[in-house]
Every structure is written in structure tokens, then in C-alpha cells.
ZAMARGU-4260 file (C-alpha; in steps of 0.2 Angstrom, whole numbers, plus 5000, padded with zeros to 4 digits):
<rodrens>
0) 5000/5000/5000 | 5006/5018/4997 | 5011/5030/5010 | 5003/5046/5015 | 4993/5056/5002
5) 4995/5075/5005 | 4980/5083/5012 | 4975/5100/5020 | 4973/5092/5037 | 4980/5075/5042
10) 4969/5068/5056 | 4973/5054/5068 | 4962/5039/5068 | 4951/5046/5082 | 4950/5063/5074
15) 4945/5056/5058 | 4931/5045/5066 | 4924/5060/5075 | 4924/5070/5059 | 4916/5055/5050
20) 4902/5053/5063 | 4899/5072/5062 | 4896/5071/5043 | 4887/5055/5044 | 4879/5053/5061
25) 4867/5039/5057 | 4877/5029/5045 | 4869/5021/5030 | 4851/5020/5031 | 4840/5005/5026
30) 4834/5005/5008 | 4816/5005/5003 | 4810/4987/5002 | 4803/4989/4985 | 4820/4995/4978
35) 4830/4983/4966 | 4846/4978/4975 | 4861/4981/4962 | 4879/4978/4967 | 4894/4981/4956
40) 4911/4972/4961 | 4925/4981/4952 | 4943/4988/4952 | 4947/5005/4948 | 4960/5003/4934
45) 4952/4989/4925 | 4947/4998/4908 | 4932/4988/4906 | 4926/4992/4924 | 4929/5011/4920
50) 4920/5010/4903 | 4905/5001/4912 | 4904/5015/4925 | 4907/5030/4914 | 4896/5024/4899
55) 4883/5012/4906 | 4880/5013/4924 | 4879/5032/4924 | 4863/5030/4914 | 4854/5026/4930
60) 4857/5043/4936 | 4853/5051/4919 | 4836/5042/4916 | 4830/5042/4934 | 4830/5024/4936
65) 4841/5026/4951 | 4825/5031/4961 | 4820/5012/4961 | 4838/5005/4964 | 4848/5003/4979
70) 4866/5004/4971 | 4881/4997/4980 | 4899/4999/4973 | 4912/4988/4980 | 4930/4993/4974
75) 4940/4977/4976 | 4939/4967/4961 | 4953/4954/4958 | 4964/4960/4972 | 4971/4948/4984
80) 4979/4948/5002 | 4996/4942/5005 | 5000/4931/5021 | 5006/4947/5030 | 4989/4956/5027
85) 4995/4968/5014 | 4984/4970/4998 | 4990/4967/4981 | 4980/4973/4966 | 4979/4967/4948
90) 4984/4983/4940 | 4997/4988/4953 | 5000/5000/4967 | 4990/5014/4959 | 4975/5003/4958
95) 4976/4999/4977 | 4977/5017/4981 | 4962/5022/4970 | 4952/5007/4976 | 4955/5013/4994
100) 4951/5031/4990 | 4935/5026/4982 | 4930/5015/4997 | 4934/5029/5009 | 4923/5041/4998
105) 4909/5028/4998 | 4910/5027/5017 | 4912/5046/5021 | 4898/5051/5008 | 4886/5036/5009
110) 4873/5045/4998 | 4875/5036/4981 | 4873/5052/4971 | 4887/5060/4980 | 4900/5046/4980
115) 4895/5041/4962 | 4900/5058/4956 | 4918/5056/4963 | 4920/5038/4956 | 4913/5042/4939
120) 4926/5057/4938 | 4940/5045/4943 | 4935/5032/4931 | 4933/5044/4917 | 4951/5050/4920
125) 4956/5032/4920 | 4949/5029/4903 | 4959/5044/4897 | 4975/5038/4905 | 4975/5052/4917
130) 4971/5043/4933 | 4985/5052/4942 | 4974/5068/4942 | 4962/5059/4954 | 4963/5072/4968
135) 4955/5085/4956 | 4939/5074/4957 | 4935/5080/4975 | 4933/5098/4968 | 4924/5092/4952
140) 4912/5082/4962 | 4909/5096/4975 | 4915/5085/4989 | 4927/5088/5003 | 4944/5079/5005
145) 4939/5069/5021 | 4942/5053/5011 | 4960/5057/5010 | 4961/5058/5029 | 4952/5041/5029
150) 4966/5034/5018 | 4980/5042/5028 | 4974/5035/5045 | 4973/5017/5038 | 4955/5016/5040
155) 4953/5014/5021 | 4963/4998/5023 | 4951/4991/5035 | 4936/4995/5023 | 4946/4987/5009
160) 4949/4971/5019 | 4930/4971/5022 | 4926/4972/5004 | 4939/4959/5000 | 4930/4947/5012
165) 4913/4951/5005 | 4920/4948/4987 | 4928/4931/4992 | 4911/4925/4999 | 4901/4928/4983
170) 4892/4913/4978 | 4894/4909/4964 | 4912/4916/4965 | 4916/4930/4953 | 4926/4925/4938
175) 4929/4943/4932 | 4925/4961/4934 | 4914/4971/4931 | 4903/4958/4941 | 4885/4964/4942
180) 4872/4957/4954 | 4854/4961/4953 | 4843/4955/4967 | 4856/4942/4971 | 4857/4936/4953
185) 4874/4938/4945 | 4872/4944/4927 | 4889/4937/4922 | 4893/4940/4904 | 4876/4949/4902
190) 4881/4963/4913 | 4879/4977/4900 | 4860/4973/4899 | 4858/4977/4918 | 4844/4989/4915
195) 4833/4976/4908 | 4836/4965/4923 | 4832/4980/4935 | 4816/4984/4925 | 4810/4965/4926
200) 4814/4964/4944 | 4805/4980/4950 | 4788/4976/4957 | 4783/4993/4962 | 4771/5005/4954
205) 4770/5015/4943 | 4783/5007/4931 | 4798/5019/4929 | 4798/5029/4913 | 4815/5023/4909
210) 4809/5005/4909 | 4796/5009/4895 | 4811/5010/4883 | 4820/4995/4890 | 4817/4978/4882
215) 4818/4963/4893 | 4817/4951/4879 | 4836/4949/4876 | 4840/4945/4894 | 4849/4929/4898
220) 4838/4915/4904 | 4842/4900/4914 | 4861/4902/4913 | 4860/4902/4894 | 4876/4911/4887
225) 4873/4927/4878 | 4879/4929/4860 | 4891/4944/4863 | 4903/4942/4877 | 4909/4959/4883
230) 4927/4962/4887 | 4932/4960/4906 | 4947/4958/4918 | 4947/4940/4923 | 4951/4934/4940
235) 4968/4926/4940 | 4973/4934/4924 | 4992/4939/4923 | 4994/4953/4935 | 5001/4970/4929
240) 5012/4981/4940 | 5015/4994/4927 | 5007/5008/4936 | 5018/5011/4951 | 5022/5030/4948
245) 5008/5037/4958 | 5011/5026/4973 | 5029/5030/4973 | 5027/5049/4972 | 5015/5050/4987
250) 5027/5040/4999 | 5034/5050/5014
</rodrens>
């Protein structure tokens, strides 16, 4: 894991927790029982995860379908933990830093509209090979920099281990990222068709306007393989460590 990221005020762990509780005194509230549960398991520097977030998942916010969705983002992906407890990421140390920073942002700003703005910004930069400019996304997304304190205190590492344990317990196990689950159903290779699954799963009334233009006819049924397999980052694929520059620059 990388060292300390510069911030305007580096808090101790106790100080960070006090500040976090003052921002989010009630924690994450329970979701509406009628909402469709959608989880995205991903890693920050997988280009196919970035493409899905920037060009597909964002449509939930653009067409209003997010109003019937309880969206969870889990930035761990194909990372793994070494015997000494340190985390290794598929695309190197930069990815570990960004996974943790996104995890901290989700925790500090649990409202999905807020933390998604930050994650969308980071992933958009990733697609442009400009992920080293991630810190600008706090200003762009109109959020404070408290997540940097979360990272610097080591609390982000705690969150990441929690996400790692959750990812490891998926049943069936994830084979690649992005790995999308709708109401406990993994979409596997059909993840780009996620809105059709959401519309089919939603039992509330009235039918969301966005669902009127989404066809459920093409969704995968009974585990049948889809015709077109999108590109993904496979679990266990050759691990790249080509993105070490950012992590090195922020070490003490």
C-alpha cells in the first residue's frame, strides 16, 4: 500500500472517526424494500470496469432509474491479500490506492449520488490515462477531502479488507470484473444489459419511465450464454504492475 497522500489536514484515527460521525451521524440508512438491489464488484484501473461505470452505469442517474435502485459499489475486484495482510491489486499499486480512496469516499459520503460523482470522475480520468489527476475529482464532484484523511489514517485499509472478504464470499464466485448482481442474481457476461434486469425485477408501481424503453426480451435466461461476450478483467489473469508511479510519488 502507498504511503501518505498530501491533504490540507491530516487527522489521527480518532480525529477522523469523530469527523466522519459528524458528517454521517446515522450511517447508511436502510433502503426502501421495493427497491431493486444492484451491486457492482469492480477495480478502479480495469478499463472495462471504467467503461461500464462511465458509459453504462451512469445512465441510472441520467434516466432516473436510480430512484428504484439501491446501488452498491464495491471497489476490490481481483485484488488479493498476502499472508502478511498487505493487499496486492491486479493493476498495481496505483489501483490499490484508488480502490481505497473510492472505498473511503463511499464510506464518508454514503449518499450514492454524491460518491458516484467522485467515482465516475476518477474512472473517466482512468479511461483517458489520466488517473494520476484523481485528487481533482473532489473539487469536480463538489465533495470535501475527508476521504484522504480516511486513507492516511489506515481506516481505508480496514474498509478494503472488508470488501475483500465480501467479494471472496460471493456465491457463485466472481470470475471477472465488472461483476454485476441484481437482486442476488449475478448477470455474468450479460452485465451490460443490467437495466433490463432491473426493470424486470422491479415490482413497484408505477413502472419507471426509463423502463418503457428497455426491452427485457434479450436478457439471459436459465444460465444460457449470451451471444456477445463483453470484454472483462478476469480473476487470476496475469497481473500487471506497470502503474507504480503514483504510489511512489506519494510515499513519505
